[in-house]
LODO-795921 format. One record per atom (N, C-alpha, C): residue number from 1; residue in one letter; chain; atom name; x, y, z. Coordinates in pm, 1 decimal. Layout:
<vexmis>
n=NUM | res=A | chain=A | atom=CA | px=X | py=Y | pz=Z
...
</vexmis>
This chain:
<vexmis>
n=1 | res=M | chain=A | atom=N | px=-1152.0 | py=22348.1 | pz=-1736.3
n=1 | res=M | chain=A | atom=CA | px=-1202.0 | py=22464.4 | pz=-1665.2
n=1 | res=M | chain=A | atom=C | px=-1204.1 | py=22442.8 | pz=-1515.1
n=2 | res=T | chain=A | atom=N | px=-1146.9 | py=22337.3 | pz=-1465.0
n=2 | res=T | chain=A | atom=CA | px=-1150.8 | py=22311.1 | pz=-1322.0
n=2 | res=T | chain=A | atom=C | px=-1057.6 | py=22402.7 | pz=-1244.1
n=3 | res=D | chain=A | atom=N | px=-968.3 | py=22474.1 | pz=-1312.0
n=3 | res=D | chain=A | atom=CA | px=-875.1 | py=22562.3 | pz=-1243.1
n=3 | res=D | chain=A | atom=C | px=-927.5 | py=22704.2 | pz=-1226.7
n=4 | res=V | chain=A | atom=N | px=-1051.1 | py=22731.0 | pz=-1268.7
n=4 | res=V | chain=A | atom=CA | px=-1108.5 | py=22864.3 | pz=-1257.8
n=4 | res=V | chain=A | atom=C | px=-1139.5 | py=22893.0 | pz=-1111.1
n=5 | res=K | chain=A | atom=N | px=-1091.4 | py=23005.6 | pz=-1062.0
n=5 | res=K | chain=A | atom=CA | px=-1114.9 | py=23045.1 | pz=-923.0
n=5 | res=K | chain=A | atom=C | px=-1218.4 | py=23156.4 | pz=-918.6
n=6 | res=I | chain=A | atom=N | px=-1289.6 | py=23165.6 | pz=-807.7
n=6 | res=I | chain=A | atom=CA | px=-1385.9 | py=23273.1 | pz=-787.0
n=6 | res=I | chain=A | atom=C | px=-1345.7 | py=23351.5 | pz=-662.8
n=7 | res=F | chain=A | atom=N | px=-1384.3 | py=23476.7 | pz=-659.2
n=7 | res=F | chain=A | atom=CA | px=-1365.8 | py=23560.2 | pz=-541.1
n=7 | res=F | chain=A | atom=C | px=-1502.6 | py=23580.5 | pz=-478.8
n=8 | res=Y | chain=A | atom=N | px=-1510.4 | py=23565.5 | pz=-347.4
n=8 | res=Y | chain=A | atom=CA | px=-1636.5 | py=23583.8 | pz=-277.2
n=8 | res=Y | chain=A | atom=C | px=-1607.5 | py=23631.4 | pz=-135.5
n=9 | res=E | chain=A | atom=N | px=-1713.1 | py=23674.3 | pz=-67.5
n=9 | res=E | chain=A | atom=CA | px=-1697.2 | py=23729.0 | pz=67.0
n=9 | res=E | chain=A | atom=C | px=-1745.2 | py=23629.6 | pz=171.7
n=10 | res=V | chain=A | atom=N | px=-1670.6 | py=23626.1 | pz=281.2
n=10 | res=V | chain=A | atom=CA | px=-1697.3 | py=23536.3 | pz=392.6
n=10 | res=V | chain=A | atom=C | px=-1717.0 | py=23620.4 | pz=518.2
n=11 | res=V | chain=A | atom=N | px=-1818.9 | py=23588.2 | pz=595.3
n=11 | res=V | chain=A | atom=CA | px=-1837.1 | py=23653.7 | pz=724.6
n=11 | res=V | chain=A | atom=C | px=-1744.1 | py=23584.3 | pz=822.8
n=12 | res=D | chain=A | atom=N | px=-1651.8 | py=23663.4 | pz=878.7
n=12 | res=D | chain=A | atom=CA | px=-1551.2 | py=23611.5 | pz=971.9
n=12 | res=D | chain=A | atom=C | px=-1561.5 | py=23691.7 | pz=1100.8
n=13 | res=G | chain=A | atom=N | px=-1635.9 | py=23638.2 | pz=1197.5
n=13 | res=G | chain=A | atom=CA | px=-1658.0 | py=23711.4 | pz=1322.1
n=13 | res=G | chain=A | atom=C | px=-1744.1 | py=23833.3 | pz=1295.0
n=14 | res=D | chain=A | atom=N | px=-1688.4 | py=23951.5 | pz=1320.0
n=14 | res=D | chain=A | atom=CA | px=-1763.5 | py=24074.3 | pz=1294.2
n=14 | res=D | chain=A | atom=C | px=-1709.2 | py=24148.5 | pz=1172.3
n=15 | res=E | chain=A | atom=N | px=-1643.8 | py=24076.4 | pz=1081.8
n=15 | res=E | chain=A | atom=CA | px=-1590.2 | py=24136.0 | pz=959.7
n=15 | res=E | chain=A | atom=C | px=-1632.1 | py=24055.0 | pz=838.3
n=16 | res=V | chain=A | atom=N | px=-1629.9 | py=24121.1 | pz=723.5
n=16 | res=V | chain=A | atom=CA | px=-1652.7 | py=24053.7 | pz=596.5
n=16 | res=V | chain=A | atom=C | px=-1519.8 | py=24055.1 | pz=522.3
n=17 | res=E | chain=A | atom=N | px=-1472.2 | py=23938.2 | pz=483.2
n=17 | res=E | chain=A | atom=CA | px=-1340.5 | py=23922.8 | pz=421.6
n=17 | res=E | chain=A | atom=C | px=-1356.2 | py=23862.1 | pz=282.0
n=18 | res=T | chain=A | atom=N | px=-1281.5 | py=23913.5 | pz=184.2
n=18 | res=T | chain=A | atom=CA | px=-1283.7 | py=23857.6 | pz=49.5
n=18 | res=T | chain=A | atom=C | px=-1181.5 | py=23745.1 | pz=40.1
n=19 | res=V | chain=A | atom=N | px=-1224.4 | py=23631.5 | pz=-14.7
n=19 | res=V | chain=A | atom=CA | px=-1136.8 | py=23515.1 | pz=-29.8
n=19 | res=V | chain=A | atom=C | px=-1142.4 | py=23466.6 | pz=-174.5
n=20 | res=R | chain=A | atom=N | px=-1047.9 | py=23382.7 | pz=-209.9
n=20 | res=R | chain=A | atom=CA | px=-1041.2 | py=23321.9 | pz=-343.3
n=20 | res=R | chain=A | atom=C | px=-1055.9 | py=23171.4 | pz=-325.8
n=21 | res=G | chain=A | atom=N | px=-1147.5 | py=23112.7 | pz=-400.5
n=21 | res=G | chain=A | atom=CA | px=-1168.9 | py=22969.4 | pz=-387.1
n=21 | res=G | chain=A | atom=C | px=-1235.3 | py=22910.0 | pz=-509.1
n=22 | res=D | chain=A | atom=N | px=-1292.9 | py=22793.3 | pz=-490.9
n=22 | res=D | chain=A | atom=CA | px=-1358.9 | py=22719.6 | pz=-598.5
n=22 | res=D | chain=A | atom=C | px=-1509.5 | py=22720.8 | pz=-577.8
n=23 | res=S | chain=A | atom=N | px=-1582.7 | py=22727.6 | pz=-686.5
n=23 | res=S | chain=A | atom=CA | px=-1727.1 | py=22712.5 | pz=-680.6
n=23 | res=S | chain=A | atom=C | px=-1757.3 | py=22563.5 | pz=-670.4
n=24 | res=I | chain=A | atom=N | px=-1841.4 | py=22526.0 | pz=-574.8
n=24 | res=I | chain=A | atom=CA | px=-1876.4 | py=22384.5 | pz=-558.7
n=24 | res=I | chain=A | atom=C | px=-2027.6 | py=22369.4 | pz=-548.5
n=25 | res=R | chain=A | atom=N | px=-2072.9 | py=22249.7 | pz=-568.5
n=25 | res=R | chain=A | atom=CA | px=-2215.3 | py=22218.1 | pz=-557.2
n=25 | res=R | chain=A | atom=C | px=-2231.6 | py=22110.5 | pz=-450.8
n=26 | res=L | chain=A | atom=N | px=-2326.2 | py=22134.3 | pz=-361.6
n=26 | res=L | chain=A | atom=CA | px=-2356.7 | py=22036.3 | pz=-257.5
n=26 | res=L | chain=A | atom=C | px=-2485.4 | py=21963.1 | pz=-293.6
n=27 | res=P | chain=A | atom=N | px=-2492.4 | py=21834.3 | pz=-262.8
n=27 | res=P | chain=A | atom=CA | px=-2617.4 | py=21761.9 | pz=-287.5
n=27 | res=P | chain=A | atom=C | px=-2728.6 | py=21813.0 | pz=-195.3
n=28 | res=Y | chain=A | atom=N | px=-2851.7 | py=21793.7 | pz=-236.3
n=28 | res=Y | chain=A | atom=CA | px=-2971.0 | py=21828.2 | pz=-157.3
n=28 | res=Y | chain=A | atom=C | px=-3001.7 | py=21977.1 | pz=-153.9
n=29 | res=T | chain=A | atom=N | px=-2933.5 | py=22058.9 | pz=-232.1
n=29 | res=T | chain=A | atom=CA | px=-2961.4 | py=22202.2 | pz=-231.1
n=29 | res=T | chain=A | atom=C | px=-2928.8 | py=22262.3 | pz=-366.8
n=30 | res=D | chain=A | atom=N | px=-2999.7 | py=22369.7 | pz=-400.0
n=30 | res=D | chain=A | atom=CA | px=-2972.0 | py=22442.6 | pz=-523.9
n=30 | res=D | chain=A | atom=C | px=-2890.7 | py=22568.3 | pz=-496.4
n=31 | res=A | chain=A | atom=N | px=-2850.4 | py=22589.4 | pz=-373.5
n=31 | res=A | chain=A | atom=CA | px=-2774.0 | py=22709.1 | pz=-336.6
n=31 | res=A | chain=A | atom=C | px=-2631.2 | py=22700.7 | pz=-390.8
n=32 | res=S | chain=A | atom=N | px=-2566.1 | py=22815.7 | pz=-399.7
n=32 | res=S | chain=A | atom=CA | px=-2427.5 | py=22823.4 | pz=-447.8
n=32 | res=S | chain=A | atom=C | px=-2331.7 | py=22828.7 | pz=-329.7
n=33 | res=F | chain=A | atom=N | px=-2222.4 | py=22753.9 | pz=-341.4
n=33 | res=F | chain=A | atom=CA | px=-2123.7 | py=22746.3 | pz=-234.5
n=33 | res=F | chain=A | atom=C | px=-1983.9 | py=22763.8 | pz=-291.6
n=34 | res=G | chain=A | atom=N | px=-1892.8 | py=22806.4 | pz=-206.3
n=34 | res=G | chain=A | atom=CA | px=-1752.5 | py=22816.5 | pz=-243.1
n=34 | res=G | chain=A | atom=C | px=-1668.4 | py=22742.5 | pz=-140.8
n=35 | res=M | chain=A | atom=N | px=-1550.2 | py=22697.9 | pz=-183.0
n=35 | res=M | chain=A | atom=CA | px=-1456.6 | py=22632.6 | pz=-91.3
n=35 | res=M | chain=A | atom=C | px=-1321.6 | py=22701.6 | pz=-105.2
n=36 | res=H | chain=A | atom=N | px=-1266.3 | py=22741.9 | pz=9.2
n=36 | res=H | chain=A | atom=CA | px=-1135.6 | py=22807.6 | pz=7.3
n=36 | res=H | chain=A | atom=C | px=-1045.2 | py=22750.7 | pz=115.9
n=37 | res=A | chain=A | atom=N | px=-916.3 | py=22770.4 | pz=95.7
n=37 | res=A | chain=A | atom=CA | px=-816.5 | py=22724.5 | pz=192.4
n=37 | res=A | chain=A | atom=C | px=-802.8 | py=22827.2 | pz=303.9
n=38 | res=D | chain=A | atom=N | px=-789.6 | py=22779.7 | pz=426.0
n=38 | res=D | chain=A | atom=CA | px=-757.4 | py=22864.8 | pz=540.7
n=38 | res=D | chain=A | atom=C | px=-607.0 | py=22853.9 | pz=562.0
n=39 | res=C | chain=A | atom=N | px=-539.1 | py=22968.2 | pz=562.3
n=39 | res=C | chain=A | atom=CA | px=-392.6 | py=22967.5 | pz=572.2
n=39 | res=C | chain=A | atom=C | px=-345.9 | py=23037.1 | pz=699.5
n=40 | res=D | chain=A | atom=N | px=-228.9 | py=22995.4 | pz=748.9
n=40 | res=D | chain=A | atom=CA | px=-169.1 | py=23063.0 | pz=863.7
n=40 | res=D | chain=A | atom=C | px=-94.0 | py=23186.7 | pz=814.1
n=41 | res=T | chain=A | atom=N | px=-26.6 | py=23256.0 | pz=904.8
n=41 | res=T | chain=A | atom=CA | px=42.7 | py=23379.6 | pz=867.6
n=41 | res=T | chain=A | atom=C | px=157.0 | py=23356.2 | pz=769.9
n=42 | res=W | chain=A | atom=N | px=204.4 | py=23234.0 | pz=758.7
n=42 | res=W | chain=A | atom=CA | px=313.0 | py=23200.5 | pz=666.1
n=42 | res=W | chain=A | atom=C | px=260.5 | py=23154.1 | pz=531.2
n=43 | res=G | chain=A | atom=N | px=129.1 | py=23146.0 | pz=516.5
n=43 | res=G | chain=A | atom=CA | px=70.0 | py=23104.0 | pz=390.5
n=43 | res=G | chain=A | atom=C | px=50.6 | py=22954.7 | pz=375.9
n=44 | res=R | chain=A | atom=N | px=75.1 | py=22880.1 | pz=483.3
n=44 | res=R | chain=A | atom=CA | px=55.1 | py=22734.7 | pz=478.4
n=44 | res=R | chain=A | atom=C | px=-92.4 | py=22702.2 | pz=500.5
n=45 | res=V | chain=A | atom=N | px=-143.4 | py=22609.2 | pz=423.6
n=45 | res=V | chain=A | atom=CA | px=-283.3 | py=22567.9 | pz=436.9
n=45 | res=V | chain=A | atom=C | px=-299.9 | py=22489.0 | pz=566.8
n=46 | res=V | chain=A | atom=N | px=-391.6 | py=22536.4 | pz=651.9
n=46 | res=V | chain=A | atom=CA | px=-417.8 | py=22469.1 | pz=779.2
n=46 | res=V | chain=A | atom=C | px=-557.3 | py=22406.9 | pz=782.6
n=47 | res=G | chain=A | atom=N | px=-638.2 | py=22433.7 | pz=681.3
n=47 | res=G | chain=A | atom=CA | px=-772.4 | py=22377.8 | pz=675.4
n=47 | res=G | chain=A | atom=C | px=-847.8 | py=22432.7 | pz=556.1
n=48 | res=W | chain=A | atom=N | px=-971.8 | py=22389.2 | pz=543.1
n=48 | res=W | chain=A | atom=CA | px=-1057.8 | py=22429.2 | pz=432.3
n=48 | res=W | chain=A | atom=C | px=-1194.0 | py=22467.4 | pz=486.6
n=49 | res=T | chain=A | atom=N | px=-1260.7 | py=22561.5 | pz=418.8
n=49 | res=T | chain=A | atom=CA | px=-1393.5 | py=22606.4 | pz=459.2
n=49 | res=T | chain=A | atom=C | px=-1486.4 | py=22609.0 | pz=338.8
n=50 | res=V | chain=A | atom=N | px=-1608.6 | py=22559.1 | pz=358.3
n=50 | res=V | chain=A | atom=CA | px=-1714.9 | py=22569.4 | pz=258.6
n=50 | res=V | chain=A | atom=C | px=-1808.9 | py=22679.4 | pz=305.2
n=51 | res=T | chain=A | atom=N | px=-1841.8 | py=22771.7 | pz=214.4
n=51 | res=T | chain=A | atom=CA | px=-1920.8 | py=22889.9 | pz=247.8
n=51 | res=T | chain=A | atom=C | px=-2040.2 | py=22903.4 | pz=154.4
n=52 | res=H | chain=A | atom=N | px=-2155.2 | py=22940.1 | pz=210.4
n=52 | res=H | chain=A | atom=CA | px=-2272.4 | py=22974.3 | pz=129.5
n=52 | res=H | chain=A | atom=C | px=-2243.4 | py=23110.4 | pz=67.2
n=53 | res=L | chain=A | atom=N | px=-2244.5 | py=23119.1 | pz=-66.5
n=53 | res=L | chain=A | atom=CA | px=-2196.8 | py=23239.7 | pz=-133.6
n=53 | res=L | chain=A | atom=C | px=-2284.0 | py=23362.3 | pz=-109.2
n=54 | res=L | chain=A | atom=N | px=-2415.3 | py=23348.2 | pz=-107.5
n=54 | res=L | chain=A | atom=CA | px=-2501.9 | py=23464.6 | pz=-91.3
n=54 | res=L | chain=A | atom=C | px=-2489.1 | py=23527.2 | pz=47.1
n=55 | res=S | chain=A | atom=N | px=-2484.0 | py=23444.6 | pz=149.2
n=55 | res=S | chain=A | atom=CA | px=-2481.0 | py=23496.9 | pz=286.0
n=55 | res=S | chain=A | atom=C | px=-2340.3 | py=23514.0 | pz=341.2
n=56 | res=G | chain=A | atom=N | px=-2243.8 | py=23440.0 | pz=287.4
n=56 | res=G | chain=A | atom=CA | px=-2108.4 | py=23442.9 | pz=342.9
n=56 | res=G | chain=A | atom=C | px=-2093.8 | py=23356.5 | pz=466.5
n=57 | res=A | chain=A | atom=N | px=-2196.4 | py=23276.5 | pz=496.6
n=57 | res=A | chain=A | atom=CA | px=-2195.7 | py=23193.1 | pz=617.4
n=57 | res=A | chain=A | atom=C | px=-2119.4 | py=23063.0 | pz=592.4
n=58 | res=P | chain=A | atom=N | px=-2026.6 | py=23028.3 | pz=683.4
n=58 | res=P | chain=A | atom=CA | px=-1957.6 | py=22899.9 | pz=669.3
n=58 | res=P | chain=A | atom=C | px=-2053.0 | py=22785.2 | pz=701.9
n=59 | res=V | chain=A | atom=N | px=-2046.4 | py=22678.5 | pz=621.9
n=59 | res=V | chain=A | atom=CA | px=-2133.9 | py=22563.3 | pz=645.5
n=59 | res=V | chain=A | atom=C | px=-2055.6 | py=22435.4 | pz=670.1
n=60 | res=G | chain=A | atom=N | px=-1924.3 | py=22440.4 | pz=655.6
n=60 | res=G | chain=A | atom=CA | px=-1843.2 | py=22322.1 | pz=681.7
n=60 | res=G | chain=A | atom=C | px=-1695.6 | py=22355.5 | pz=680.9
n=61 | res=T | chain=A | atom=N | px=-1622.1 | py=22296.3 | pz=774.1
n=61 | res=T | chain=A | atom=CA | px=-1477.2 | py=22315.0 | pz=779.3
n=61 | res=T | chain=A | atom=C | px=-1411.1 | py=22179.6 | pz=799.8
n=62 | res=G | chain=A | atom=N | px=-1285.7 | py=22171.9 | pz=762.5
n=62 | res=G | chain=A | atom=CA | px=-1211.4 | py=22048.3 | pz=782.5
n=62 | res=G | chain=A | atom=C | px=-1064.5 | py=22068.7 | pz=753.3
n=63 | res=R | chain=A | atom=N | px=-983.7 | py=21975.0 | pz=796.3
n=63 | res=R | chain=A | atom=CA | px=-838.9 | py=21984.1 | pz=772.4
n=63 | res=R | chain=A | atom=C | px=-804.2 | py=21955.9 | pz=627.6
n=64 | res=T | chain=A | atom=N | px=-892.9 | py=21881.9 | pz=558.5
n=64 | res=T | chain=A | atom=CA | px=-873.2 | py=21852.3 | pz=416.9
n=64 | res=T | chain=A | atom=C | px=-995.3 | py=21900.8 | pz=338.6
n=65 | res=R | chain=A | atom=N | px=-980.4 | py=21908.4 | pz=206.1
n=65 | res=R | chain=A | atom=CA | px=-1093.6 | py=21946.9 | pz=121.0
n=65 | res=R | chain=A | atom=C | px=-1209.1 | py=21848.2 | pz=138.3
n=66 | res=D | chain=A | atom=N | px=-1176.1 | py=21719.7 | pz=139.5
n=66 | res=D | chain=A | atom=CA | px=-1280.0 | py=21617.4 | pz=152.7
n=66 | res=D | chain=A | atom=C | px=-1352.7 | py=21627.6 | pz=286.5
n=67 | res=A | chain=A | atom=N | px=-1278.6 | py=21655.3 | pz=393.2
n=67 | res=A | chain=A | atom=CA | px=-1340.2 | py=21667.9 | pz=525.8
n=67 | res=A | chain=A | atom=C | px=-1432.4 | py=21789.7 | pz=531.2
n=68 | res=A | chain=A | atom=N | px=-1390.7 | py=21900.5 | pz=472.4
n=68 | res=A | chain=A | atom=CA | px=-1474.6 | py=22020.6 | pz=470.0
n=68 | res=A | chain=A | atom=C | px=-1600.9 | py=21996.3 | pz=388.5
n=69 | res=F | chain=A | atom=N | px=-1586.2 | py=21929.3 | pz=274.2
n=69 | res=F | chain=A | atom=CA | px=-1701.7 | py=21897.1 | pz=190.3
n=69 | res=F | chain=A | atom=C | px=-1798.4 | py=21806.3 | pz=265.7
n=70 | res=A | chain=A | atom=N | px=-1746.5 | py=21703.2 | pz=331.1
n=70 | res=A | chain=A | atom=CA | px=-1831.1 | py=21610.5 | pz=407.4
n=70 | res=A | chain=A | atom=C | px=-1903.4 | py=21682.5 | pz=520.8
n=71 | res=A | chain=A | atom=N | px=-1834.6 | py=21773.6 | pz=588.4
n=71 | res=A | chain=A | atom=CA | px=-1897.3 | py=21850.0 | pz=697.0
n=71 | res=A | chain=A | atom=C | px=-2008.7 | py=21939.4 | pz=642.5
n=72 | res=A | chain=A | atom=N | px=-1986.8 | py=21998.9 | pz=526.1
n=72 | res=A | chain=A | atom=CA | px=-2089.0 | py=22084.3 | pz=465.4
n=72 | res=A | chain=A | atom=C | px=-2210.7 | py=22002.2 | pz=423.3
n=73 | res=V | chain=A | atom=N | px=-2188.4 | py=21885.3 | pz=365.7
n=73 | res=V | chain=A | atom=CA | px=-2299.7 | py=21797.8 | pz=326.8
n=73 | res=V | chain=A | atom=C | px=-2378.5 | py=21756.1 | pz=450.6
n=74 | res=A | chain=A | atom=N | px=-2309.6 | py=21720.8 | pz=558.0
n=74 | res=A | chain=A | atom=CA | px=-2376.9 | py=21682.6 | pz=682.5
n=74 | res=A | chain=A | atom=C | px=-2458.5 | py=21799.2 | pz=737.8
n=75 | res=Y | chain=A | atom=N | px=-2403.6 | py=21920.6 | pz=731.0
n=75 | res=Y | chain=A | atom=CA | px=-2474.2 | py=22040.0 | pz=778.6
n=75 | res=Y | chain=A | atom=C | px=-2602.5 | py=22061.1 | pz=698.3
n=76 | res=V | chain=A | atom=N | px=-2591.6 | py=22049.3 | pz=566.9
n=76 | res=V | chain=A | atom=CA | px=-2708.0 | py=22068.3 | pz=480.3
n=76 | res=V | chain=A | atom=C | px=-2813.4 | py=21960.8 | pz=507.9
n=77 | res=E | chain=A | atom=N | px=-2772.0 | py=21835.5 | pz=521.4
n=77 | res=E | chain=A | atom=CA | px=-2866.6 | py=21726.7 | pz=550.0
n=77 | res=E | chain=A | atom=C | px=-2935.7 | py=21747.3 | pz=684.2
n=78 | res=Q | chain=A | atom=N | px=-2858.1 | py=21787.0 | pz=784.1
n=78 | res=Q | chain=A | atom=CA | px=-2911.8 | py=21805.1 | pz=919.4
n=78 | res=Q | chain=A | atom=C | px=-3011.2 | py=21920.8 | pz=925.2
n=79 | res=N | chain=A | atom=N | px=-2986.0 | py=22026.6 | pz=849.3
n=79 | res=N | chain=A | atom=CA | px=-3068.7 | py=22147.2 | pz=856.8
n=79 | res=N | chain=A | atom=C | px=-3161.4 | py=22164.2 | pz=737.1
n=80 | res=K | chain=A | atom=N | px=-3180.9 | py=22058.5 | pz=659.5
n=80 | res=K | chain=A | atom=CA | px=-3258.6 | py=22067.1 | pz=535.4
n=80 | res=K | chain=A | atom=C | px=-3395.1 | py=22134.9 | pz=552.3
n=81 | res=P | chain=A | atom=N | px=-3473.9 | py=22102.9 | pz=655.6
n=81 | res=P | chain=A | atom=CA | px=-3606.1 | py=22165.4 | pz=667.3
n=81 | res=P | chain=A | atom=C | px=-3600.6 | py=22317.4 | pz=687.6
n=82 | res=H | chain=A | atom=N | px=-3493.4 | py=22366.8 | pz=745.9
n=82 | res=H | chain=A | atom=CA | px=-3485.0 | py=22508.6 | pz=779.8
n=82 | res=H | chain=A | atom=C | px=-3379.9 | py=22582.9 | pz=697.7
n=83 | res=L | chain=A | atom=N | px=-3322.3 | py=22517.7 | pz=598.4
n=83 | res=L | chain=A | atom=CA | px=-3209.0 | py=22573.1 | pz=524.8
n=83 | res=L | chain=A | atom=C | px=-3241.3 | py=22706.7 | pz=457.9
n=84 | res=A | chain=A | atom=N | px=-3354.5 | py=22716.0 | pz=390.1
n=84 | res=A | chain=A | atom=CA | px=-3388.6 | py=22838.9 | pz=317.9
n=84 | res=A | chain=A | atom=C | px=-3399.4 | py=22957.5 | pz=413.3
n=85 | res=S | chain=A | atom=N | px=-3467.7 | py=22939.9 | pz=525.3
n=85 | res=S | chain=A | atom=CA | px=-3482.2 | py=23051.4 | pz=619.7
n=85 | res=S | chain=A | atom=C | px=-3350.0 | py=23083.0 | pz=689.2
n=86 | res=M | chain=A | atom=N | px=-3268.5 | py=22980.4 | pz=715.5
n=86 | res=M | chain=A | atom=CA | px=-3138.0 | py=23004.7 | pz=778.7
n=86 | res=M | chain=A | atom=C | px=-3049.0 | py=23088.7 | pz=688.1
n=87 | res=F | chain=A | atom=N | px=-3043.7 | py=23053.4 | pz=559.0
n=87 | res=F | chain=A | atom=CA | px=-2959.7 | py=23128.2 | pz=465.9
n=87 | res=F | chain=A | atom=C | px=-3015.1 | py=23268.3 | pz=442.0
n=88 | res=A | chain=A | atom=N | px=-3148.4 | py=23283.2 | pz=441.7
n=88 | res=A | chain=A | atom=CA | px=-3208.0 | py=23416.3 | pz=425.7
n=88 | res=A | chain=A | atom=C | px=-3171.7 | py=23505.1 | pz=544.0
n=89 | res=N | chain=A | atom=N | px=-3179.8 | py=23451.5 | pz=665.1
n=89 | res=N | chain=A | atom=CA | px=-3141.9 | py=23527.8 | pz=784.2
n=89 | res=N | chain=A | atom=C | px=-2993.7 | py=23561.8 | pz=782.6
n=90 | res=A | chain=A | atom=N | px=-2910.7 | py=23467.6 | pz=740.1
n=90 | res=A | chain=A | atom=CA | px=-2766.6 | py=23492.6 | pz=732.5
n=90 | res=A | chain=A | atom=C | px=-2735.6 | py=23599.8 | pz=629.1
n=91 | res=A | chain=A | atom=N | px=-2807.7 | py=23600.0 | pz=517.5
n=91 | res=A | chain=A | atom=CA | px=-2785.9 | py=23702.1 | pz=414.1
n=91 | res=A | chain=A | atom=C | px=-2824.0 | py=23840.1 | pz=466.7
n=92 | res=Q | chain=A | atom=N | px=-2933.9 | py=23849.4 | pz=541.5
n=92 | res=Q | chain=A | atom=CA | px=-2973.5 | py=23977.4 | pz=601.0
n=92 | res=Q | chain=A | atom=C | px=-2869.6 | py=24025.1 | pz=701.4
n=93 | res=A | chain=A | atom=N | px=-2818.1 | py=23934.0 | pz=781.5
n=93 | res=A | chain=A | atom=CA | px=-2715.1 | py=23970.6 | pz=879.4
n=93 | res=A | chain=A | atom=C | px=-2588.9 | py=24018.9 | pz=809.0
n=94 | res=R | chain=A | atom=N | px=-2553.6 | py=23956.3 | pz=698.2
n=94 | res=R | chain=A | atom=CA | px=-2435.1 | py=23998.5 | pz=622.9
n=94 | res=R | chain=A | atom=C | px=-2452.8 | py=24140.2 | pz=569.2
n=95 | res=V | chain=A | atom=N | px=-2570.3 | py=24171.8 | pz=514.7
n=95 | res=V | chain=A | atom=CA | px=-2596.4 | py=24306.6 | pz=463.4
n=95 | res=V | chain=A | atom=C | px=-2582.3 | py=24408.5 | pz=575.2
n=96 | res=L | chain=A | atom=N | px=-2637.0 | py=24378.9 | pz=692.1
n=96 | res=L | chain=A | atom=CA | px=-2625.4 | py=24469.1 | pz=806.4
n=96 | res=L | chain=A | atom=C | px=-2480.1 | py=24485.4 | pz=848.2
n=97 | res=L | chain=A | atom=N | px=-2405.8 | py=24376.9 | pz=853.4
n=97 | res=L | chain=A | atom=CA | px=-2264.8 | py=24381.8 | pz=890.7
n=97 | res=L | chain=A | atom=C | px=-2184.6 | py=24465.7 | pz=791.5
n=98 | res=E | chain=A | atom=N | px=-2209.6 | py=24448.8 | pz=661.7
n=98 | res=E | chain=A | atom=CA | px=-2140.0 | py=24528.6 | pz=560.6
n=98 | res=E | chain=A | atom=C | px=-2172.0 | py=24676.3 | pz=577.0
n=99 | res=H | chain=A | atom=N | px=-2298.8 | py=24707.4 | pz=606.4
n=99 | res=H | chain=A | atom=CA | px=-2339.4 | py=24846.7 | pz=628.2
n=99 | res=H | chain=A | atom=C | px=-2265.3 | py=24906.3 | pz=747.7
n=100 | res=L | chain=A | atom=N | px=-2258.8 | py=24831.7 | pz=857.0
n=100 | res=L | chain=A | atom=CA | px=-2189.1 | py=24880.6 | pz=976.3
n=100 | res=L | chain=A | atom=C | px=-2039.5 | py=24896.8 | pz=950.5
n=101 | res=Q | chain=A | atom=N | px=-1981.7 | py=24806.0 | pz=871.3
n=101 | res=Q | chain=A | atom=CA | px=-1839.2 | py=24815.7 | pz=837.9
n=101 | res=Q | chain=A | atom=C | px=-1811.1 | py=24941.5 | pz=756.1
n=102 | res=R | chain=A | atom=N | px=-1894.6 | py=24967.4 | pz=654.8
n=102 | res=R | chain=A | atom=CA | px=-1875.5 | py=25087.4 | pz=572.3
n=102 | res=R | chain=A | atom=C | px=-1891.8 | py=25213.4 | pz=655.9
n=103 | res=K | chain=A | atom=N | px=-1988.0 | py=25211.7 | pz=746.5
n=103 | res=K | chain=A | atom=CA | px=-2012.7 | py=25327.1 | pz=833.1
n=103 | res=K | chain=A | atom=C | px=-1891.2 | py=25353.0 | pz=922.8
n=104 | res=A | chain=A | atom=N | px=-1832.4 | py=25246.7 | pz=977.5
n=104 | res=A | chain=A | atom=CA | px=-1714.6 | py=25260.3 | pz=1064.0
n=104 | res=A | chain=A | atom=C | px=-1593.8 | py=25308.4 | pz=984.2
n=105 | res=E | chain=A | atom=N | px=-1579.2 | py=25262.6 | pz=860.0
n=105 | res=E | chain=A | atom=CA | px=-1466.3 | py=25304.7 | pz=776.8
n=105 | res=E | chain=A | atom=C | px=-1477.4 | py=25450.8 | pz=736.6
n=106 | res=A | chain=A | atom=N | px=-1600.0 | py=25502.0 | pz=726.5
n=106 | res=A | chain=A | atom=CA | px=-1621.4 | py=25640.9 | pz=686.8
n=106 | res=A | chain=A | atom=C | px=-1584.9 | py=25738.1 | pz=798.4
n=107 | res=R | chain=A | atom=N | px=-1578.6 | py=25689.5 | pz=919.1
n=107 | res=R | chain=A | atom=CA | px=-1547.4 | py=25778.0 | pz=1033.4
n=107 | res=R | chain=A | atom=C | px=-1401.7 | py=25806.2 | pz=1043.0
</vexmis>
């Protein structure tokens, strides 16, 4: 079952983008995360990103899967005392961003 992919949304600047990646688990947290490949316009993988699934906030990037995972673990360790409130704020910001996007598309 390791080949099962998930679809989730990532906050990218001022847009919310749907990506396809893997569900992963980070140590020191019970939150859900995904990892997806970042590709150039030709479809070549140029890096990897780990994203908090509920908020869509990136928590680690790297040129390889291992580097992105290590960066995400370091981020979680560094921000452990404030992680719950950070992800809650990011989730609220994502909801607002999605609302503004839908409003702009309706015009």
